[in-house]
C-alpha positions, 0 to 999 in steps of 0.5 A, a space after each residue: 355614280 363615282 369615277 376613280 382616276 388612277 393615272 396622273 395625266 388625266 388629273 393634271 388635264 382636269 378630268 376631275 374638274 370636268 366630272 364635277 361640272 356635270 355632277 359626277 363625283 370623282 376620287 382624284 384631285 382637281 387640276 390645280 391639286 394634281 400639279 403637286 404630282 405633275 410639277 416638282 417645281 410647283 410642289 417644292 414651292 408649296 412645301 417651302 412656303 409652308 415650311 415643310 422639311 424638304 431638300 434645297 433646290 436650284 432651278 436651272 435653265 439654259 442661262 444658268 452657270 451649270 459648273 457653279 450649280 453642280 459645285 454648290 452642294 457637290 456629289 452625289 447630284 440629284 437631278 429631276 425633270 419637271 414633267 410627268 414621268 411616272 416615277 421616273 425622270 430622276 437621276 442620282 449620280 456621283 459622276 459629275 459629267 453624267 449629272 451635267 449631261 442629264 441637266 443639259 438634255 433635260 433643259 433641251 427637252 423641257 426648258 428647265 430642270 431641278 437640281 436638288 440637295 442630296 438627302 441621305 437616309 432611307 426612303 419610304 412612301 405614305 399615301 394620304 386619303 383626303 377631302 374637305 372632311 378630313 384625312 386618313 394616312 395609310 401605313 407607310 410602304 417601301 418600294 424598289 425604285 433604282 433600276 440596277 442591283 444595289 440601288 444604282 442607276 435611274 429611277 423606275 416607277 417602282 418594282 415591287 413594294 411592301 408595307 409597313 416600312 420598318 424605318 417608319 416607327 411610331 415616332 417617325 410616323 407622328 413626325 410625318 403627320 405633324 410636320 408634313 401631312 397636317 400643314 399640307 392638309 390645312 393648305 389644301 382643304 382651305 382652297 376654293 376647291 378642296 383637294 379630294 383623292 390621294 396625296 402621295 408623300 415620298 419620304 427620306 428618313 435620316 439617321 436621326 429619324 427626321 423625315 423630309 419630303 
């Protein structure tokens, strides 16, 4: 009667589309909607087109001048693989050589990589349940992503989480809804096939209480 899809990979591969075609409702977005999770490059383009606050980005390939790219914003460097990585595939480092090595290896395996502007602040996550009838934002949570003690090293898929997140005050939550969730919902619900399922919003809250994705 109803299929609830957990992992990202089957959604990106179109499981919800196939279920819909045979008349079985599913909780999980269609393949185009799932690209928001499956491709950081795709998600970044949508956010920038909609004016949603997010970090600047450079798309790097084997043709790029890596020295010029890493010097544009300086340390720390945020390097993200544009693949389904289960919450991993991201390097945040103050070591220039480590950043360039990760960029090289990512380009070799994936053909391109994203170098993002570093955002300082405190992280939080919001899950938003939505379909064409509306959306409901769940309380924000915080998880423990970095593999090493003291928030160092590669990202993991999350090692424990708690909610609500103290950093997300009522004012911050209202800003997240108005500046991020509502523009995304307006866009996603207006598509030929609306987004149905859970939208994951990874947030960085800066010292002024302004949220960025």
